[in-house]
C-alpha positions in Angstrom: -11.6 11.6 -26.8 -12.7 12.4 -23.3 -9.1 13.4 -22.3 -9.5 16.4 -24.6 -12.6 17.6 -22.8 -10.8 18.0 -19.5 -9.4 21.4 -18.5 -5.9 20.2 -19.2 -6.9 18.8 -22.6 -8.7 22.0 -23.6 -5.7 24.0 -22.5 -3.4 21.9 -24.7 -5.7 22.3 -27.7 -5.7 26.1 -27.1 -1.9 26.1 -26.9 -1.5 24.1 -30.1 -3.8 26.6 -31.9 -1.8 29.5 -30.4 1.4 28.0 -31.8 -0.2 28.0 -35.2 -0.8 24.3 -35.8 -3.6 23.7 -38.3 -6.5 21.7 -37.2 -5.7 18.9 -39.6 -2.2 18.6 -38.0 -3.7 18.6 -34.5 -6.2 15.9 -35.5 -3.8 13.7 -37.4 -0.4 14.1 -35.8 -1.2 15.0 -32.2 -4.5 13.3 -31.4 -4.2 10.6 -34.0 -7.6 10.8 -35.6 -8.9 11.7 -39.0 -9.8 15.4 -39.5 -13.4 14.4 -40.2 -13.7 12.8 -36.8 -12.1 15.8 -35.2 -14.6 18.0 -36.9 -17.4 15.9 -35.6 -16.0 16.2 -32.1 -15.9 20.0 -32.5 -19.6 19.9 -33.5 -20.6 17.7 -30.6 -18.5 19.6 -28.0 -18.4 23.3 -28.4 -15.7 23.6 -25.7 -13.2 22.1 -28.2 -14.1 24.6 -30.9 -14.0 27.4 -28.4 -10.5 26.4 -27.1 -9.2 26.3 -30.7 -10.7 29.7 -31.4 -9.2 31.3 -28.3 -5.8 29.9 -29.3 -6.0 31.2 -32.9 -7.1 34.6 -31.6 -4.1 34.8 -29.2 -1.8 34.0 -32.1 -2.8 37.1 -34.0 
């Protein structure tokens, strides 16, 4: 999980969101965790949620 908290990891998450991947897909297929675990990570680490939000905003 800590790899996703690095600048590089956060940039990847932002890019996946910008490409339109749903969070369940990012969690299950890219990271390899259950969506519930991914949601918990987002709650515990606001930088993950912020990276995803930035990506989805850029996709608009």
